[in-house]
N, C-alpha and C positions, 0 to 999 in steps of 0.2 A: 801552499805546495806541498807536496806529499812528503812524510816524515822520510827524512833519508838522503833528501836530495839537498845538495847546497844551494842557497838564493839566486847564486850569478853565475853564470857561463862566462857570458861576453857583457862589456858595458861600452856603452856610447856615449861620450863625454859631450859630444853637441846636443844630443837630444835627452841625456840623461836617462836612458832607459836601458835596464837589465835583461838579461834573456836568458833561460836557463834551458839548454838543449839536453832533453830527457836521455836515460839511458835503460837498458832493460834491468830490472830489478825484482827478484822474487819469480820470473817468469812472466813478467806483467811489463806492459809498456803503458808510458806515460803519452797522451797526446794532448794538445793545446785544444779546450773545447769552446773557450772565449777570453775574451781580452778585456780587462777592467782599466779605463782611462780615468786620470787623476793628475790635476795641474803639476804636480810635482814628481809624480810616478807615474809606472806602467806595470800592471799586474796580469800575468798570464796565469789563467787557471786551466789545470790538467785534469783530464779523468783518466781512470785506470782502464786498460782494453787488454784481453787475453792475447798472449804473443802466440806467434802461429809457429809449430815446429816445421821448419823446413825440411824435414827428411818426410813428410807426410803428405806433401802437395798433392791434389787431386790432377787428374790428367786435364781438367779444364784450366786450374790455375796455372800447371806448367806450360799449356798452350799460350794461354796469354803473357805470362811473364817472360816466356825463352822465344816467342814469335816463331811457335813451330805448329804443325797440325795433323792430327792423325789421318787426315787424307791427302794433303800434298807433303808431308816431312818436312823440309828445311826450305823447301820452295816458296817464294814470296810474289803473289799477283800484282804486278803493277801497270797490267797492261791497259787499265783506265786510266789511271794516273795522268793529268794535266799540269806541267810545271808553268810558273809564271812566264807571261809573253816574253818577258827581258831575256829568257834562254833559248828563245825560238831561234835567233841565229845559230847557235850551238847545234840546235839539234838537226837543224836542215844541214850542217856541215857532215855530222855524224852519220845521217841516213843516206847520205851520198860519198861515204867512205870509201868503198871499194872504187868507185870511180874516179875520186879525187887522188887516192892513191896511185892507181895504174896510170894515170895522166900526171902523175907526179905534181899535183896542184895544192896537197893536202898543207904542206907547210905555208903557202901564201896565204891559204883559205883561214888557218886558224890565227895566223897573226894579223889577220885583220879584226879579229874578234875583241871584243871588251869584256874582260869577265870582272869588273868592277861592279858587281850584282849581287843583290841580297840572298844567302842560303836560304832555302825553305826550310820550315821548322817541322813538318812531316815527315816519319819515318820512310814510306813509301816514296814522297818525293826526294827525299835525299838519296835515297838509293838509285831513282831514275837520275838524277843529276849525275851521282858518281859513275855511273853506267857510261853516261854520254861523254864523260870527261874522261874516262880511262879509254875508252874506244879511241876516242880522238888522239892522246896520248901515244897508244900505240903505233896507231897510224902516223904521226907525226915523226916519232923516233925511228922505225922501222920502214918507211916508205921504200928505201931502196935497199932493204936488208942491212947488211953490217957496212956497206958503202957509205960515204958521205953523212955518218950518223951525227947529229947537233949533241954538243956536249952539255948543253942546257933546254931546258922548257922553258917557253916562253910566259911571262908573268900572266898573261892574260888566261893560261890553262892552269899555270901551277900554284896561284893564289886560291881559287875557288876551289881547286881539286883537294889541297891540303885542308882546306876549312871544312869542307863537306865530308872528308875521309876522318877529319879530327871527331865532327858530328856523329858519325856512324860506329866510331872505334875500329876503323879500318885501315889500310895503307893507300897511300895515292898513286895506287898501279892496276892495271887491269887484273883483277883476281876471280877469284872464284864464284864469292856471291855477287859482282855485278856482271860477270861472263855468261853464269849458267843460273844461278838462283834467282835472280829478278830479271831474266832476259827472255822471258816467253809471253807468247800469247796464244789462246783457243782461238781455233778457227770458227766453230760450233762450240757455245757452251755446253750446250747438251749431248754433245758426243761425246766419245770415249779419250780418254788421256793417251795418246800413242803418236807416233810420227806424223800420221795422215792427217791430224787433224791438230798440229801444232805447227807453228811460227816462230824462228828467233826475230827479237824485235830489232837487234843489229847484230852485224857481223863483219868478220875481218874480211882481206881479199882472198879469194880461194874457192870461189863458184859455188856450186851446191854442197860441195864437199866441208865448206866451213860452217853451212848451218847445219847440216848431217850431224857432226862434231860437237856442238852445242846441245842440238837437241838429243842426242843419245843420252848425254849427262842428266840433262832435264827430266827425261825418262826414268832414268836409273835413281833419280832423288825422289820421283812420284812413287816408285816400287817399292822405297824405304818407307814409305809412311806408314804402315801397320807394326813396325817395330818400334815407334814411338811410343804407342800404347801398351805394348809387350814389355818395353823396359821399366816405364813406370808400374805396371802390375808386377812385375818380378822383383823389384825393388820392394813394393809394399808386403809382399808375401813371404819375403824372406829377412823381414825385419822383426824385431822382437815385440812380441805384444798382437802383431797380425800374420804370424807364421803361419802357413799352409800350403803343406806339400803339394796336394793336387792344384790347386790354384797357380802353383809356381811352375809346375811341372806345363800347364796350359799355356801361361805366358810364355817359357823359354822355347816352346814348341812352335810359337809364330816364327822365332827369327831364322833358323835354315829355310823355310819357305821364301821368305822374304829374301833371303840372299839368292837362292833359285832364278827368283823372277829378277835380280838384280843381273845375275849372271847372262840370263837369256836375252835380256835388253843389251847389254855390253856386247855382245856377239854380234849383234845386229849394225854394230859400227860399219864392218865390212861392207853392207849393202850400200853405203853412201859416202866414203873416205877411203880413198886409194892411199896406201902406205906412202908411196913415191910423192903424192900429191901433199900429203901432210907434212912430210920431212921438208919438202925444197920450199914449200908456198903458206903454209899454216903456221907451223910451229914459231917462226920468229915472232909473230906478234904476240904471242902468250910469252914472252921471254923477260926477263928482267935485267937489272944493272948491278956493276959492282963486284965486290968480295973477288976483285983480281982477273975476273972475265972478260974477254977482249967483245966488242970494242970499247967499252966502256968500263974499266977494269977498276977505277975509282969508285964509279955511281955515276950518276944524272946530278946536275946541279937545277933544282926548283928554283927559277928566278924570283926572288921576292921573299923567299922563305929557306929554313935552316941555314942562315947567314950565309948565302948563295955559295954554300960549301957543296962538294959532291956529296952524293946520299945513296947508298945502298937499297935495292929492293929485288924481291924474290918475285919472278914473274908467276903467272897463274897456274896452278898445277892441283890435280886430284888429292893432293895430300891436305888441300884447304878445304877440301869437304867435312862436314862434321859427321857425317854418316859411321864412317869406321871409328873414327875416334869416341864419338858415343857408346860404339859397342866396345871398343877395349876399356873405356872407362867403368861401364855399367857390369862388365865381365869380369874385370880385375886383369885384363892382359895387359902385362906390362912391358916396357922396352926400355934397353940401357944404350948408352954409349951416345955415338954419333945418331942413331937412328932417333933416339929419345930426344935429345937436340933440335931436330929438324922438326919433329913431330909438336916439340912445345914451341918453337918458333913460328912455324906456319899457323898457329891457332891466332896469333896476331894479324892474320890477313881475314880471318873469319869476323861476320858480323858480331858485333858486341854480345850481342843477346846469346847469339849460338855459342859463343866462345864461354859465356857464363853459365849454359846449359852443361857443357862439358865438366866445368868446373862443380857444378852441384851435382852432377850424376858421380863425379870421383868422389867427392866429399862424403855423398851418403849412401851409396851404394854397397850393400852387404853380400851380395849374392855369392859372389865367389866363396867368402868366409863361411856362409850358411852350408854352400854345397859341401865344403871340406869337412864340415863337421855334424851333418846332419845324417849321416849313414843310410842313406836312402837310395837305392840304386836306380830307381825310376828318375830320381833329380838329378843323380850324376850323370846318367847317360843321356837326359835332355841337356845338361850343361854342356857335355862333352860335344852333342852332335851340333850345337850353336858353334864350338871353337873351330869343328870340321868345315861348318860352311863358311864361316868367316875364311879361315886359311884356304878354301877353294876360290872365293872373289879374290882373294890378293893374288892365288896363283894364276887367275886368269889376266889378272891385271899386269902381272910381271911377262905374261905370255905376249899380251898385247904390244905392252912396250917393245918387247924384242921384235915383234912383226913390224912396228910403225916407227920405230927410231933406230935400233941398233942395225937392222937388216938393211934399210934404205942408205944408212949412213957409210954403209962398206962399199956402195955401188961406186963406180968410176964416173958415171956420167950425173951424179948427184950436185946439187947447187952449191957453188964453191961459195956462196955468198952468206951461207949462215953456217960456218967452219967453228963459230965460236961457241957454238951449243952441240957440236958432234957428239961430245962425250959426256954431257951432263943434262939432265931433265930441264924443263923450261923454269923449274923453281929453283935450279942451281945446286941441285944434288946429283952425286955419280948414280945414276938413277938404277942401274942392275944390282950394284951393292948393297944399296937402300933397301931394294924391294926383297933381295935374298935375306937379309938381315930380319926385315918384318914379319916374311912368312916363318922365319925360324922361331923367332919370338911368340909367334902364334902357337905354333906346333908344341913348345913347351908349356903351355898352358893347360893342356889337357890333363884330367883329373884320373887316377886308375882306381877302379870300382872298388 
């Protein structure tokens, strides 16, 4: 056993085996390399390995550890994944979700299912199952809008959904990762990544507008992809020992172009989603429950889980996208008060690895501190262009929310069966106030030359 390590961390009285769980010592790790067995004791032999500095992860290491890609950003391609056949009945009902909801038979179909099945081990398989179960949940709860809303989710959905959600580090509700990030497929894998060459694998009722809404966000996420490498490089070139102003400027200059591409895509939502249709038909299926909001002010009972007590969940929201949160973390854009609480909370709805990426960048990024003290006009200018570009995207988002939620909500002929979300976002936030404050926070982060 290496010097300085106590002999035993844990002792099993039945097997009479003691095991030391090693800790970092002098910038090294000790890992078990072999085990020596003896009739009266067990000895674990450790070897010394160099500790990796987490602040110097390469792009390849970032991609592997946090499930991100320089080509597709935070998107996850699950289009070729096949679940175990025991989940086929769930897939079949989900594939006919629109028809089953429109015919008011989704609840009957769901209640016939048997959810006592093994949860898959693979990450993509788990995401596929989460997607299927959460789309079914949305249809089951919101089949009639806010009328005849059930107080509980049946065990056949609630138990497997919470189990797979726990495995993914996500929440048991239709949220951004399962609705957007893992809900697309290319028609031609050799073709361009755009609307014409994409399909949503699952969608809620709402006709073509439902699929276009999903694909708009899918393409926006893909357009963000170059920013992954830009962030990794900017972190590197603003860290002591690898500081390089020219390389830092080059990395930062990628981000405004990325934001322009994202904005260009976002504006295309009007080509396939009519505001009144979105407000009247689509939004309700992305909505959560609890937090005092009708028609489930106390939350939803997940039968067989959480002690059969009502549980609150936020609905699917663009705030659950990692894109802007990772930019905030990288560039030192800070939020306070209610908006900070909301942004902190919605990270729990992200895929665990993406949430960990946010934490990694927030902990290790030195970009803003370096820019503040480098006294380099080009670096400051490049940094401020990033802030302006992010502010531009957030401003566009606020405009779209105004067009697709506030204005349609003021119509006399609006759908009166979705009044519970009239004044809040699907993530339960007072959307206009929240977006206004987020924009102001971003503006404040510009630096003087």
